[in-house]
C-alpha positions in Angstrom: 83.0 83.9 98.7 84.6 81.0 96.9 86.0 79.9 100.2 83.3 78.4 102.5 82.4 80.2 105.7 83.7 77.2 107.6 87.1 77.3 105.9 87.3 81.0 106.3 86.6 80.8 110.0 89.4 78.2 110.3 91.8 80.4 108.4 91.0 83.4 110.6 91.7 81.3 113.7 95.1 80.2 112.4 97.1 83.4 111.8 99.3 85.6 113.8 97.8 88.1 116.2 96.4 91.2 114.7 96.1 94.6 116.4 93.3 95.5 118.8 92.3 98.3 116.4 91.8 95.9 113.5 89.7 93.6 115.6 87.6 96.5 116.7 87.0 97.7 113.2 86.0 94.3 111.9 83.7 93.7 114.9 82.0 97.1 114.5 81.6 96.5 110.8 79.7 93.2 111.4 77.6 94.8 114.2 76.6 98.0 112.3 76.8 97.6 108.5 74.2 96.1 106.2 76.9 94.4 104.1 79.6 93.5 106.5 81.1 90.9 104.2 82.6 93.8 102.2 85.2 94.2 104.9 88.6 92.6 104.0 88.7 90.5 107.2 91.5 89.4 109.5 93.1 86.8 107.1 93.2 89.1 104.1 94.1 92.1 106.2 97.1 90.4 107.6 98.1 89.3 104.0 97.9 93.0 102.9 99.9 94.1 105.9 102.6 91.5 105.1 102.8 92.6 101.5 103.4 96.2 102.4 106.2 95.1 104.8 107.8 92.7 102.3 107.6 95.3 99.5 109.1 97.9 101.9 106.4 100.2 100.5 106.4 103.9 101.4 103.4 105.0 99.3 100.2 102.9 99.1 97.0 103.8 97.2 93.7 102.2 98.0 90.5 102.5 96.0 87.4 101.7 98.2 87.8 102.4 101.9 84.5 101.0 103.4 85.0 101.1 107.2 88.8 101.5 106.9 89.9 98.0 107.9 92.2 97.3 104.9 93.7 100.8 105.0 94.5 100.5 108.7 96.0 97.0 108.1 98.4 98.4 105.5 99.2 101.6 107.4 100.4 99.5 110.3 103.2 98.1 108.1 104.2 101.5 106.6 107.4 103.2 108.0 107.1 106.4 110.0 107.4 108.4 106.8 105.1 106.2 104.8 101.8 107.4 103.5 98.5 105.7 102.4 95.9 107.5 100.2 92.5 105.9 100.3 89.5 106.9 98.2 85.9 106.5 99.3 82.9 107.9 97.3 80.3 107.3 99.9 80.3 110.3 102.2 78.7 108.6 105.2 81.0 105.6 104.9 84.0 107.9 104.6 83.0 109.5 107.9 82.8 106.1 109.6 86.2 105.2 108.3 87.8 108.5 109.4 86.4 108.0 112.9 88.1 104.6 113.0 91.4 106.1 111.8 91.1 108.8 114.4 91.1 106.2 117.2 94.5 104.8 115.9 98.1 105.8 116.4 98.5 105.2 112.6 96.0 108.0 111.6 98.8 110.4 110.6 99.9 108.0 107.8 96.4 107.9 106.2 94.9 110.5 103.8 91.3 109.8 103.1 89.9 111.4 100.0 86.2 111.5 99.4 84.8 111.3 95.8 84.7 109.2 92.7 88.1 107.6 92.1 88.0 108.3 88.4 87.7 112.0 89.1 90.6 112.0 91.7 93.1 109.6 90.2 94.8 112.0 87.8 95.6 114.4 90.6 96.7 111.7 93.0 98.9 109.8 90.5 100.5 113.0 89.3 101.8 113.8 92.8 103.1 110.4 94.0 104.5 107.2 92.7 102.8 104.3 94.5 104.6 101.1 95.5 101.4 99.2 96.0 97.8 99.7 94.9 94.8 97.9 96.4 91.5 98.1 94.4 88.3 97.1 96.1 85.6 99.5 94.9 83.1 99.9 92.0 83.3 96.5 90.2 82.2 98.0 86.9 85.1 100.4 86.9 87.9 97.9 87.8 89.3 97.7 84.3 89.3 101.5 84.0 91.1 101.8 87.3 93.7 99.2 86.2 94.2 100.9 82.8 94.6 104.3 84.4 97.0 103.2 87.2 99.3 100.7 85.4 101.1 103.2 83.1 101.7 105.5 86.1 103.4 103.2 88.5 107.0 102.2 88.4 108.5 98.9 87.4 108.1 96.4 90.3 105.0 98.1 91.7 102.2 95.8 92.9 98.5 96.1 92.0 95.9 94.0 93.8 92.3 93.7 92.7 89.8 92.1 95.0 86.7 89.9 94.4 87.8 88.8 90.9 86.4 85.3 91.0 83.0 86.8 92.0 81.7 83.9 94.1 82.8 81.6 91.3 80.4 83.1 88.8 83.2 83.9 86.3 83.6 80.2 85.7 79.9 79.5 85.2 78.8 79.7 81.6 75.2 80.0 82.6 75.8 83.2 84.5 75.9 86.3 82.3 74.9 89.3 84.5 76.7 92.6 83.9 79.0 92.4 86.9 80.1 88.9 86.1 80.8 90.0 82.5 82.9 93.0 83.8 85.0 90.6 85.8 85.5 88.2 82.9 86.7 91.1 80.7 89.0 92.3 83.5 90.5 88.9 84.0 91.0 88.2 80.3 92.6 91.6 79.8 95.1 91.2 82.7 96.0 87.6 81.8 96.9 88.8 78.3 98.7 92.0 79.4 102.4 91.6 78.5 103.3 94.6 80.7 102.8 92.6 83.9 103.4 89.4 85.7 100.2 88.3 87.3 98.1 85.6 88.9 94.8 85.2 90.7 95.2 84.2 94.4 92.2 82.2 95.8 92.0 84.3 98.9 88.4 84.9 100.0 86.6 85.9 96.7 89.8 85.8 94.6 92.4 88.5 94.3 94.6 89.6 91.3 98.3 89.8 92.3 99.9 91.9 89.7 103.5 93.2 89.3 104.4 95.7 86.7 107.5 94.5 84.6 
């Protein structure tokens, strides 16, 4: 992360209370997963929840479910008739996320789809206009996700893309691995895209905050 562990701990200690279910999912993720840092975490989860509320969103799309933390955070802010579609390509991880959803009173708002997002997006976007999209999945496909989704959301819709500072590597000229190059291309493309108003927020590992004009 671009934010130190010490600073992140401080941030996580200085926020409004989060639900027992969110705390449970985060705790179980750190106890049971090999890469628990992939969970959005309390600070980012509360931020996502607030955005859903402020946007008065009724339809949310998430690409990359992991253990279900961020989906649950956003679902908590949806109205009773709101719906969240989340896509996870890892079958075993999807089962863990669904088990977490099933423990919550918000589960009826969440539709978990299992498969590659590129294969599912056309069908999903054809059936629903999404107010907010959160992308936190296959880093090599971020630009493809963005280019697929942007033309098919309405003016004013929000798109968020996680990890876009990639531990600060995008700024280091000595680093040229494929993933870092994917993020540089993504960041340059969005910054020059006249269809949107966008900026990178220095939350955790960096997040694009994008609004379609």
